[in-house]
C-alpha positions as CSV (number, residue, x, y, z in Angstrom):
1,M,-32.4,-4.3,-92.7
2,K,-34.8,-6.7,-94.5
3,C,-38.6,-6.7,-93.8
4,I,-39.7,-10.2,-92.8
5,I,-43.0,-9.9,-94.8
6,C,-42.0,-8.3,-98.1
7,K,-38.3,-9.3,-97.8
8,N,-37.2,-5.9,-99.2
9,P,-34.2,-4.2,-97.7
10,K,-35.2,-0.9,-96.3
11,D,-33.8,2.0,-94.2
12,E,-34.3,1.9,-90.4
13,K,-36.8,4.9,-90.8
14,D,-39.1,2.7,-92.9
15,F,-39.7,0.3,-89.9
16,N,-41.9,0.8,-86.9
17,E,-43.2,-1.3,-84.0
18,E,-45.3,-4.3,-84.9
19,H,-47.6,-5.6,-82.1
20,V,-47.3,-9.4,-82.6
21,F,-50.5,-9.9,-80.6
22,P,-52.9,-7.0,-81.8
23,D,-52.8,-4.0,-79.5
24,S,-56.6,-4.0,-79.6
25,I,-56.6,-7.1,-77.4
26,G,-53.9,-5.8,-75.1
27,G,-50.9,-6.9,-77.2
28,E,-47.6,-5.9,-75.6
29,Y,-45.0,-8.0,-77.3
30,K,-43.4,-6.0,-80.1
31,I,-41.0,-6.7,-82.9
32,H,-39.2,-4.2,-85.2
33,N,-38.5,-6.1,-88.4
34,V,-41.8,-5.4,-90.2
35,C,-41.7,-2.3,-92.5
36,K,-44.4,0.4,-92.2
37,D,-46.1,-0.6,-95.4
38,C,-46.4,-4.3,-94.4
39,N,-47.4,-3.3,-90.9
40,S,-50.3,-1.4,-92.4
41,H,-51.2,-4.3,-94.7
42,L,-51.3,-6.8,-91.9
43,G,-53.4,-4.4,-89.8
44,K,-56.0,-4.0,-92.5
45,T,-56.1,-7.6,-93.9
46,I,-55.6,-9.7,-90.8
47,D,-55.7,-7.9,-87.4
48,S,-58.7,-5.8,-88.2
49,K,-60.8,-8.7,-89.5
50,F,-59.8,-10.7,-86.4
51,I,-60.8,-8.0,-84.0
52,K,-64.1,-7.4,-85.8
53,S,-65.1,-11.1,-86.0
54,G,-68.2,-11.9,-84.0
55,V,-66.7,-14.3,-81.5
56,I,-63.7,-12.1,-80.8
57,R,-65.9,-9.0,-80.3
58,A,-68.0,-11.0,-77.8
59,I,-65.0,-12.2,-75.8
60,N,-63.4,-8.7,-75.7
61,H,-66.7,-7.2,-74.5
62,D,-67.2,-9.9,-71.9
63,L,-63.6,-9.5,-70.6
64,K,-63.8,-5.7,-70.9
65,I,-60.7,-5.5,-73.0
66,E,-60.1,-1.9,-74.2
67,N,-59.1,-1.1,-77.7
68,K,-56.4,1.3,-78.8
69,K,-58.6,4.3,-77.9
70,G,-59.3,3.0,-74.4
71,K,-62.8,1.9,-75.2
72,V,-64.5,-1.4,-74.7
73,V,-66.2,-2.1,-78.1
74,P,-69.7,-3.6,-77.5
75,A,-70.4,-7.0,-79.0
76,F,-73.8,-5.9,-80.2
77,P,-73.8,-2.2,-81.2
78,N,-77.3,-2.7,-82.8
79,I,-79.8,-5.5,-82.5
80,V,-82.6,-6.5,-84.8
81,V,-85.5,-7.5,-82.6
82,D,-87.3,-9.4,-85.3
83,P,-84.9,-10.9,-87.8
84,N,-87.7,-11.1,-90.3
85,D,-88.6,-7.4,-90.0
86,N,-85.7,-5.0,-90.0
87,S,-88.1,-2.1,-89.4
88,I,-88.1,-2.9,-85.7
89,R,-84.8,-2.4,-83.9
90,L,-83.5,-2.4,-80.4
91,K,-80.6,0.0,-79.9
92,P,-78.5,-0.6,-76.8
93,M,-76.5,2.3,-75.5
94,W,-73.1,1.5,-74.0
95,D,-70.6,3.4,-72.0
96,N,-66.8,3.4,-72.8
97,K,-66.3,0.4,-70.4
98,G,-68.8,-1.8,-72.2
99,N,-71.5,-1.5,-69.7
100,L,-75.1,-1.2,-70.8
101,K,-76.6,2.2,-69.9
102,D,-80.0,2.1,-71.6
103,T,-81.9,0.8,-74.5
104,E,-84.4,2.4,-76.9
105,F,-86.5,1.1,-79.8
106,E,-86.7,2.4,-83.3
107,T,-89.2,1.6,-85.9
108,T,-89.7,2.6,-89.5
109,I,-93.2,3.9,-90.1
110,K,-94.1,4.7,-93.7
111,G,-90.4,5.1,-94.4
112,N,-89.8,7.3,-91.4
113,T,-87.6,6.4,-88.4
114,V,-89.3,7.0,-85.1
115,K,-87.8,6.4,-81.7
116,Y,-90.1,4.5,-79.4
117,D,-90.3,4.4,-75.6
118,E,-92.2,1.4,-74.4
119,T,-92.9,3.1,-71.0
120,K,-95.2,5.6,-72.7
121,S,-98.9,4.9,-73.3
122,L,-100.3,4.8,-76.8
123,N,-102.3,8.1,-76.2
124,T,-99.1,9.8,-75.1
125,I,-97.2,8.8,-78.2
126,L,-100.0,9.8,-80.5
127,S,-100.2,13.2,-78.8
128,E,-96.5,13.6,-79.3
129,L,-97.0,12.8,-83.0
130,D,-99.7,15.5,-83.2
131,I,-97.2,18.0,-81.7
132,L,-94.6,17.0,-84.2
133,Y,-97.1,17.4,-87.0
134,K,-98.1,20.9,-86.0
135,K,-94.5,21.9,-85.8
136,D,-93.8,20.4,-89.2
137,K,-91.1,18.1,-87.6
138,I,-92.0,14.9,-89.4
139,P,-89.4,14.7,-92.3
140,V,-91.5,12.4,-94.6
141,L,-94.2,15.1,-94.7
142,K,-92.1,18.1,-95.4
143,G,-92.1,17.7,-99.1
144,I,-95.9,17.7,-99.4
145,E,-97.3,21.1,-100.1
146,D,-101.0,20.3,-100.4
147,K,-102.4,20.6,-96.8
148,E,-105.2,18.0,-97.2
149,E,-102.8,15.5,-98.8
150,K,-100.3,16.2,-96.0
151,Y,-102.8,15.7,-93.3
152,N,-104.1,12.5,-94.8
153,K,-100.6,11.2,-95.0
154,F,-100.1,12.0,-91.3
155,L,-103.3,10.1,-90.4
156,E,-101.8,7.1,-92.2
157,I,-98.7,7.4,-90.2
158,K,-100.6,7.5,-86.9
159,E,-102.8,4.6,-87.9
160,D,-99.8,2.5,-88.9
161,F,-98.1,3.3,-85.6
162,K,-101.3,2.5,-83.7
163,Q,-101.6,-0.9,-85.4
164,K,-98.0,-1.8,-84.6
165,Y,-98.5,-0.8,-81.0
166,E,-101.7,-2.7,-80.5
167,K,-100.2,-5.8,-82.1
168,N,-97.5,-5.6,-79.5
169,E,-94.8,-5.6,-82.2
170,F,-92.6,-3.2,-80.4
171,T,-92.4,-5.3,-77.2
172,S,-91.3,-8.3,-79.2
173,S,-87.9,-7.7,-77.6
174,K,-89.2,-9.7,-74.6
175,E,-88.8,-12.7,-76.9
176,P,-85.3,-14.1,-77.4
177,I,-83.3,-11.5,-79.3
178,E,-81.4,-12.9,-82.3
179,Q,-78.2,-11.5,-83.4
180,R,-75.6,-12.9,-85.8
181,L,-72.6,-13.8,-83.7
182,E,-70.2,-15.9,-85.8
183,T,-66.7,-16.1,-87.1
184,F,-65.7,-18.1,-90.2
185,G,-62.6,-19.4,-88.5
186,E,-60.3,-17.9,-91.1
187,E,-59.9,-14.7,-89.1
188,I,-58.5,-16.7,-86.1
189,I,-56.4,-19.0,-88.2
190,L,-54.8,-16.1,-90.2
191,E,-54.1,-14.1,-87.0
192,S,-52.5,-17.2,-85.4
193,L,-50.5,-17.8,-88.6
194,K,-49.2,-14.2,-88.5
195,I,-48.2,-14.5,-84.8
196,S,-46.5,-17.9,-85.5
197,Y,-44.6,-16.5,-88.5
198,E,-43.4,-13.3,-86.7
199,L,-42.3,-15.1,-83.6
200,T,-40.7,-18.0,-85.5
201,H,-38.6,-15.3,-87.3
202,E,-37.8,-13.7,-84.0
203,I,-36.3,-16.9,-82.7
204,L,-34.7,-18.4,-85.9
205,G,-33.5,-15.1,-87.4
206,E,-33.0,-14.3,-91.1
207,E,-31.9,-17.9,-91.8
208,Y,-35.6,-18.7,-91.8
209,F,-35.9,-16.9,-95.1
210,N,-34.2,-19.9,-96.7
211,D,-36.7,-22.4,-95.3
212,P,-39.3,-23.7,-97.9
213,L,-42.1,-23.4,-95.4
214,C,-41.3,-19.8,-94.7
215,E,-42.3,-18.8,-98.2
216,I,-45.6,-20.6,-97.9
217,F,-46.5,-18.8,-94.6
218,R,-45.3,-15.5,-96.1
219,D,-47.4,-15.9,-99.2
220,Y,-50.6,-16.3,-97.1
221,L,-49.7,-13.2,-95.1
222,L,-49.1,-11.2,-98.3
223,K,-52.4,-12.3,-99.8
224,G,-54.3,-11.8,-96.5
225,K,-56.5,-14.8,-97.0
226,L,-56.4,-18.6,-97.1
227,D,-57.2,-21.0,-99.9
228,D,-59.1,-24.3,-99.9
229,D,-56.1,-26.5,-99.4
230,F,-54.2,-24.4,-96.9
231,E,-54.3,-27.2,-94.3
232,S,-52.2,-29.5,-96.5
233,K,-49.8,-26.7,-97.5
234,I,-49.0,-25.5,-94.0
235,I,-49.9,-28.6,-92.1
236,F,-52.3,-26.9,-89.7
237,K,-54.4,-28.2,-86.8
238,G,-56.7,-26.1,-84.7
239,F,-59.0,-26.7,-81.7
240,Y,-60.7,-24.6,-79.1
241,E,-62.1,-24.7,-75.6
242,P,-65.6,-23.3,-74.7
243,I,-65.4,-19.6,-75.0
244,N,-67.1,-19.1,-71.6
245,N,-63.7,-20.2,-70.2
246,A,-61.8,-17.5,-72.1
247,F,-59.6,-15.0,-70.4
248,N,-57.1,-12.4,-71.6
249,F,-54.0,-14.7,-71.9
250,H,-52.1,-15.3,-75.1
251,H,-48.8,-17.1,-75.8
252,F,-46.6,-18.8,-78.4
253,I,-44.5,-21.9,-78.2
254,L,-41.9,-23.3,-80.6
255,F,-40.5,-26.8,-80.0
256,N,-38.4,-29.4,-81.7
257,I,-39.7,-32.9,-82.3
258,N,-37.4,-35.2,-84.2
259,N,-35.9,-32.4,-86.3
260,T,-39.3,-30.9,-87.0
261,L,-40.1,-27.4,-85.6
262,V,-43.7,-27.1,-84.5
263,S,-45.3,-23.9,-83.3
264,G,-48.4,-23.4,-81.2
265,V,-50.4,-20.2,-80.8
266,T,-52.9,-19.9,-78.0
267,L,-55.3,-16.9,-77.9
268,Y,-57.6,-16.1,-75.0
269,N,-56.5,-19.5,-73.5
270,T,-59.2,-20.8,-75.8
271,F,-58.1,-21.0,-79.5
272,V,-55.1,-23.1,-80.2
273,S,-53.4,-23.3,-83.6
274,I,-50.6,-25.7,-84.4
275,F,-48.3,-25.2,-87.4
276,I,-45.3,-27.1,-88.7
277,V,-42.9,-24.2,-89.4
278,S,-39.8,-26.2,-90.5
279,K,-38.9,-29.8,-91.4
280,D,-35.2,-29.2,-90.9
281,A,-34.5,-27.9,-87.4
282,K,-30.8,-28.8,-87.6
283,R,-30.1,-26.0,-90.0
284,Y,-30.8,-23.4,-87.2
285,N,-28.4,-24.8,-84.5
286,L,-30.9,-24.1,-81.8
287,K,-29.6,-24.2,-78.2
288,E,-32.9,-25.2,-76.7
289,D,-35.7,-27.6,-77.6
290,K,-38.5,-25.4,-76.5
291,Y,-39.2,-21.7,-76.6
292,I,-42.2,-20.0,-75.0
293,I,-43.1,-16.3,-75.5
294,F,-45.9,-14.7,-73.5
295,N,-47.8,-11.6,-74.5
296,E,-45.7,-9.3,-72.3
297,P,-43.2,-6.6,-73.0
298,Q,-39.8,-8.0,-74.0
299,D,-38.2,-6.6,-70.9
300,N,-40.7,-8.3,-68.6
301,N,-41.2,-11.4,-70.7
302,N,-40.9,-14.6,-68.7
303,S,-40.1,-16.6,-71.8
304,E,-39.1,-20.2,-71.0
305,M,-36.3,-21.9,-72.9
306,V,-36.0,-25.5,-72.0
């Protein structure tokens, strides 16, 4: 059996299940012609980057899509309250279903990380710092042996904290919180390209190895990245709907237009990628003009062949 990625003939034991649509987004459609080494490569260079990209994390969180471990990964595990001052941070705490349980503040005071509860008064917090000092629980002071020097350093810490409190720096979270939420597009294009390549092979069979466009697609998957002129090499078009209309629906379509095979990959019913996968449809003796594969197990797949 030949792997559709590396093209090397391998024993059956060298293959395992490949989730065409990543299992971290609920992928259920599987193929069995990708070897274990290439499966791992695709997971690290394409699937993982796609799942971790900002827009995809936000959609998965909003739709409460569980990852392989049954956990909804939060879109914002940590948030910088003031983008110009990384010393003040808001740390959301999430449950495994992606629901916000609580938040707490952290600040860096004289190189020391201190948790901050905005419900406490300044005097309460300063009293707690006094207790920590007496118990020698302030890490930044532990290396100071001279008592006077140590105490003076502690007074600096208290004063620094007091100034930040009085300037209302900690409560700056009431202002709009800024967090980088972006995707460079390449992650979505590569994931769509991978899905297109694998399902095109699923429909066309090993004859697709002999198609010139097959090699171009395969080369990008092996490299795990795109180049500047990829749109002209693979003849790609992409567009998307507003992400607030996204839902957990993914599918693939392959259709024949005037002897040209065109594929379309739709992710979250939002991101649509169109590829020309062959310029010579006649070589495949296809029985149908259109094939649709949904993200469902093969046994339950309501694929349409028109």
